[in-house]
Each structure stands twice: as C-alpha cells, then as structure tokens.
C-alpha positions in Angstrom: -41.6 68.2 52.7 -38.1 66.9 53.2 -36.2 67.5 56.4 -37.9 69.8 59.0 -35.6 71.7 61.3 -37.4 72.7 64.5 -36.1 75.2 67.0 -37.6 75.2 70.5 -38.6 71.6 70.1 -38.4 70.8 73.8 -40.6 73.7 75.0 -44.4 73.6 75.6 -45.5 74.1 72.0 -42.5 72.4 70.6 -43.2 69.2 72.5 -46.7 69.1 71.0 -45.2 69.8 67.6 -42.8 66.8 67.9 -45.8 64.6 68.7 -47.6 65.9 65.6 -44.5 65.3 63.5 -44.4 61.7 64.8 -48.1 61.1 64.1 -47.6 62.3 60.5 -44.5 60.3 59.9 -42.3 63.3 59.1 -38.5 63.5 59.3 -37.3 66.1 61.7 -34.2 67.6 63.2 -34.2 69.7 66.4 -31.8 72.4 67.4 -31.2 71.7 71.1 -28.9 73.0 73.9 -26.7 70.7 75.8 -28.9 71.1 78.9 -32.2 70.2 77.1 -34.3 67.2 78.1 -34.0 64.9 75.1 -36.3 62.1 76.2 -39.2 63.0 73.9 -36.9 63.5 70.9 -35.1 60.2 71.5 -38.5 58.4 71.8 -39.6 59.6 68.4 -36.2 59.2 66.7 -35.7 63.0 66.1 -32.2 63.9 64.9 -30.4 66.5 67.1 -28.2 69.4 66.3 -26.6 70.7 69.4 -26.2 74.5 69.8 -27.7 77.7 70.9 -30.1 79.8 68.9 -27.9 82.9 69.3 -24.8 81.1 67.9 -24.4 81.7 64.2 -22.1 78.7 63.7 -24.6 76.4 65.4 -27.4 77.8 63.2 -25.4 77.2 60.0 -24.8 73.6 61.0 -28.4 73.1 62.0 -30.0 74.4 58.8 -27.7 72.4 56.5 -30.0 70.4 54.2 -33.2 71.4 55.9 -35.9 72.4 53.4 -38.2 73.8 56.0 -37.5 75.5 59.3 -40.1 75.8 62.0 -38.8 78.5 64.3 -40.3 78.3 67.8 -37.4 79.1 70.1 -38.0 82.2 72.0 -37.4 84.0 75.3 -40.8 84.4 77.0 -39.5 85.7 80.3 -36.4 87.7 81.1 -34.9 90.0 83.7 -34.0 92.6 81.1 -35.6 93.7 77.9 -32.2 93.2 76.2 -32.6 89.4 76.5 -35.9 89.5 74.6 -34.3 91.5 71.8 -31.2 89.3 71.6 -33.2 86.0 71.5 -36.4 86.9 69.7 -35.2 89.6 67.4 -31.5 89.3 66.7 -31.3 85.5 66.8 -34.1 85.3 64.3 -32.2 87.5 62.0 -29.2 85.3 62.3 -31.3 82.2 61.5 -32.6 83.9 58.3 -29.0 84.7 57.3 -28.0 81.0 57.9 -30.9 79.8 55.8 -30.1 82.2 53.0 -26.4 81.2 53.0 -27.4 77.5 52.8 -28.6 78.2 49.2 -31.7 77.3 47.3 -35.2 78.4 48.2 -36.2 77.5 51.7 -39.4 77.7 53.7 -39.4 79.4 57.1 -42.4 79.3 59.4 -41.9 81.7 62.3 -44.1 81.3 65.4 -44.8 84.8 66.6 -47.3 86.2 69.1 -50.3 88.4 69.0 -48.3 90.5 71.5 -46.4 91.7 68.4 -49.6 93.2 67.0 -50.8 94.6 70.4 -54.2 94.5 72.0 -57.4 95.5 70.3 -60.9 96.0 71.8 -63.1 97.5 69.1 -62.5 94.8 66.4 -60.2 91.9 65.7 -56.7 93.0 64.6 -55.9 92.1 61.0 -52.5 91.0 59.7 -52.0 94.2 57.8 -52.9 96.5 60.7 -50.1 98.7 62.0 -48.6 96.8 65.0 -48.7 98.4 68.4 -47.0 96.1 70.9 -47.3 97.2 74.6 -44.5 95.1 76.1 -40.8 94.4 75.5 -41.7 90.8 74.6 -44.2 92.0 72.0 -41.7 94.4 70.5 -39.0 91.7 70.3 -41.4 89.3 68.5 -42.2 92.1 66.1 -38.5 92.4 65.5 -38.4 88.7 64.7 -41.3 89.0 62.3 -39.5 91.8 60.4 -36.3 89.9 60.2 -38.1 86.9 58.8 -40.4 88.8 56.4 -37.4 90.9 55.3 -35.8 88.0 53.5 -35.7 88.3 49.7 -34.9 84.6 49.1 -37.0 82.7 51.7 -40.6 81.7 51.5 -41.9 83.0 54.9 -45.1 82.5 56.9 -45.5 84.2 60.2 -48.0 82.6 62.6 -49.2 84.9 65.4 -50.8 83.1 68.4 -52.7 84.6 71.3 -52.6 83.0 74.8 -51.8 79.3 74.3 -53.1 76.7 76.8 -53.3 72.9 77.0 -51.6 69.9 78.5 -48.1 70.7 79.8 -48.7 74.5 80.2 -47.4 76.0 83.4 -48.2 79.6 82.8 -52.0 79.2 83.3 -51.7 76.4 85.9 -52.2 78.9 88.8 -55.6 79.8 87.4 -56.6 76.1 87.4 -55.4 75.7 91.0 -57.4 78.7 92.1 -60.5 77.4 90.3 -60.2 74.0 92.0 -60.2 75.9 95.3 -63.5 77.6 94.3 -61.9 80.9 93.4 -62.6 82.3 89.9 -60.5 85.5 89.6 -62.1 88.3 87.5 -58.9 90.2 86.7 -59.8 93.7 85.6 -62.9 94.3 83.6 -65.0 91.1 83.4 -66.3 92.1 79.9 -62.8 92.2 78.3 -62.8 89.9 75.3 -60.0 87.7 74.2 -59.2 84.7 71.9 -57.1 81.7 72.8 -55.7 78.7 71.1 -55.2 75.1 72.2 -51.6 73.9 71.9 -52.7 71.0 69.7 -54.4 73.3 67.2 -51.3 75.5 67.2 -49.0 72.5 66.5 -51.2 71.4 63.6 -51.2 74.9 62.2 -47.4 74.9 62.1 -47.3 71.7 60.1 -50.1 73.0 57.8 -48.0 76.2 57.2 -44.9 74.1 56.6 -46.6 72.3 53.8 -48.2 75.4 52.3 -46.7 78.0 49.9 -48.7 80.9 51.4 -46.6 83.7 52.7 -47.2 86.6 55.0 -48.8 87.0 58.5 -51.5 84.6 59.7 -53.4 84.7 63.0 -53.9 81.3 64.6 -56.7 81.2 67.3 -60.1 79.7 68.0 -62.3 82.0 65.9 -64.7 82.7 68.8 -63.9 85.5 71.3 -64.8 85.1 75.0 -65.5 87.5 77.7 -63.1 87.1 80.7 -66.1 86.2 82.9 -67.0 83.4 80.4 -63.4 82.1 80.6 -63.4 81.8 84.4 -66.8 80.2 84.4 -65.7 77.6 81.9 -62.6 77.1 84.0 -64.7 76.4 87.0 -66.8 73.9 85.0 -63.6 72.2 83.7 -62.4 71.5 87.3 -65.9 70.6 88.4 -66.2 73.5 90.9 -69.1 76.0 90.9 -66.7 78.6 92.3 -67.1 82.2 93.3 -66.2 85.0 91.0 -63.7 87.2 92.9 -63.0 90.7 91.4 -59.3 91.5 91.2 -58.9 95.3 90.6 -56.3 96.5 88.1 -54.4 98.3 90.9 -53.8 95.1 92.8 -52.7 93.3 89.6 -50.1 96.1 88.9 -48.9 96.1 92.5 -48.5 92.4 92.6 -46.6 92.4 89.3 -44.2 95.1 90.5 -43.5 93.2 93.7 -43.0 89.9 91.8 -40.6 91.7 89.4 -38.6 93.2 92.3 -38.3 89.8 94.0 -37.2 88.3 90.8 -34.4 90.9 90.3 -33.2 90.3 93.9 -33.0 86.6 93.2 -31.6 87.0 89.7 -34.4 84.8 88.3 -36.9 85.9 85.6 -40.6 85.3 86.3 -43.6 85.1 84.0 -45.6 87.7 86.0 -44.1 91.1 85.8 -45.3 94.6 84.9 -45.3 93.8 81.2 -47.4 90.7 81.8 -49.8 92.8 83.9 -50.1 95.2 81.0 -51.1 92.3 78.7 -53.5 90.8 81.2 -55.2 94.2 81.8 -55.4 95.2 78.1 -58.8 96.1 76.7 -59.0 93.0 74.5 -57.0 90.5 72.5 -58.9 89.9 69.3 -57.6 88.7 66.0 -59.0 88.0 62.5 -58.5 84.3 61.6 -60.1 84.4 58.1 -56.8 84.7 56.2 -55.4 81.5 57.9 -58.6 79.6 56.9 -58.6 81.0 53.3 -54.9 80.9 52.4 -53.4 78.2 54.7 -56.5 76.0 54.8 -56.4 76.0 58.6 -59.0 76.6 61.3 -58.7 75.8 65.0 -61.0 73.0 66.0 -60.7 72.8 69.8 -63.3 74.9 71.7 -62.3 76.5 75.0 -64.7 74.3 76.9 -63.3 71.1 75.4 -59.7 72.3 75.7 -60.0 73.3 79.4 -61.5 69.9 80.3 -58.6 68.1 78.4 -56.1 70.3 80.2 -57.6 69.6 83.6 -57.6 65.9 83.0 -53.9 66.0 82.0 -53.0 68.1 85.1 -54.7 65.5 87.3 -53.1 62.6 85.5 -49.7 64.0 86.0 -50.3 65.2 89.6 -50.2 68.9 88.8 -53.8 69.2 90.2 -55.1 67.1 93.0 -58.0 64.7 92.2 -61.5 65.9 93.0 -62.7 64.6 96.3 -66.0 62.6 96.3 
C-alpha cells in the first residue's frame, strides 16, 4: 500500500485509525498542527508533517510520496457556517489539487458523514440518492465529497458514516452520564430509527477502502437500524442501570440548542449542541444502505450496538470519565 498520509490523525476517529495502522504494520505519515498532542503518533513511530489542512503549501509537502491519503480532518463544530465550508469543503479541494500536482495516480479515501446525504425515514438512503443535507455541517461535507469525486486523476472512495461512538468519544458522553443516573432521555419521537457505527469498525473500513480499488460513495454503519427507545434501553443496560425513560419534547430540545448557541457566541467558543445539531437529533430518521460497502469494498461492520455500548462504558470507567458502579 506504500505510504499512507492521514489527516485528522489525532482526533477521535483518527486515534483509532492510528491504532489500526499499527496493528497492521503499515507505514503512515500524519499531517498535524503545532498544537496537536503527538503522544500516540510518537508511540507508534508515525512520521509527522507539520501544517494546517487549510494551508496549500503544507498540503503539498504532506502528500509528497504518499500513495494513499486518508482524509479525516474536519470541523465538526463552529461558531459560523463559513468555518465549516472553509475546512470541510475548500480545504478538501486544496488537498485534491495537491495530490493531483504530485503526479501519478493516487488513492484518496475521504471520510464524510451521513449528514451530507441528509435524514431519511421511509427507507435507507442509497449512495446515488440526491443529497438533502439539513445543516451547515452536512452541506460542507457534501462540498468536500464533490471536491474529491470531481477529480479526474485520483482514485476516490467516499465513506459516509452516521453517528460514531466508542472509546474516547466525548459527544455522546452526556447520554452515558444521564443513563448512569437512571435517566434515559427519549428525545423527540421514541420510534425514530437510526443507524450508528462503532469507531473501531469505522477505522477498519478506512483501511479496507485504502487497500481497495473500488470508487464512489459507500455507507459505513452497523446494518441494523434501532428505534431511539431501543438505543436508550441498551444504554441503560450498558451502564447497569434500569433507568426511567424521560420524554424530552422537540420544543425543549430546540430551545436548549438556541440557548447553548447564544452562550457559545457570547463566549466566542463553538459547542457541539446548537440549532443545527438539534435539527439532526430531531430528524425523522438516519438510515443508510450498507450493501454496496459489503459488495464492492468487502466490508461489513461487526460491532453490535449492545456490545459497543458496553465496551464504551468500560473504557469511560477505566479512564475516569464515568464513576464506577456502587455495590
């Protein structure tokens, strides 16, 4: 496979990918900022290229000699929509240009999001369905997809992931903490269906795509869809609490998101929970067809939600993110 260049290697998914790279004995280089925590990369002997994903010169230096690029770097929270578009859309276009200028045929695996396709309730969204993103983040990831797939010289695979969870995830940690207190929040309609993916499965799918020649868009998720009520019940089971389902009406979710967004703007700090995030949480359903990934990439997610939630709970407790269960 030659040298792998990984962007976003120090993030939640990227850290799991670095572990997978090390397990498979692959040679990797990571594009990192000066402020990044490099401990994991140093432990596994990963080469570093210092620079920002938005800097064309840094991108040209980073891609030099890399046969395959796994592009994970992304803005997932921002005070302004312009930040999403600059990082997720425009910077991806610059990365494509840098790879094309480096010569020869290269492989690009772009980690996108199901947010680029938009929610779907009646049936799983297919890779060739017209995309209908409902958030600025989703629109910016769609821009990144189009920049990647628009290349005429690169071999490109776009992997769309739904909500990602697992050891090291901070975004879903509040739900685990509520569940440990016996509160199982039923946000919006309890029969809303969604698919998720464990971070270990997602990391393995990235390496599978890197080694493949298949091109186009692929959805990476546990094939099974869950009702939201099932998700919170499994969460309670994972933290060893029976818990009480507590309905959270859509109006409260939207109000809390607007307040959170206002506070964030006053502080000048982006937060994960804003009105766009509320729109995603309250969407009718997040369903995707995973047959193409199984057929063309030879990949299928193996970690069930029940298993994955238990593993995540154990990790949180081991690292002090969740208190131990009292006897």
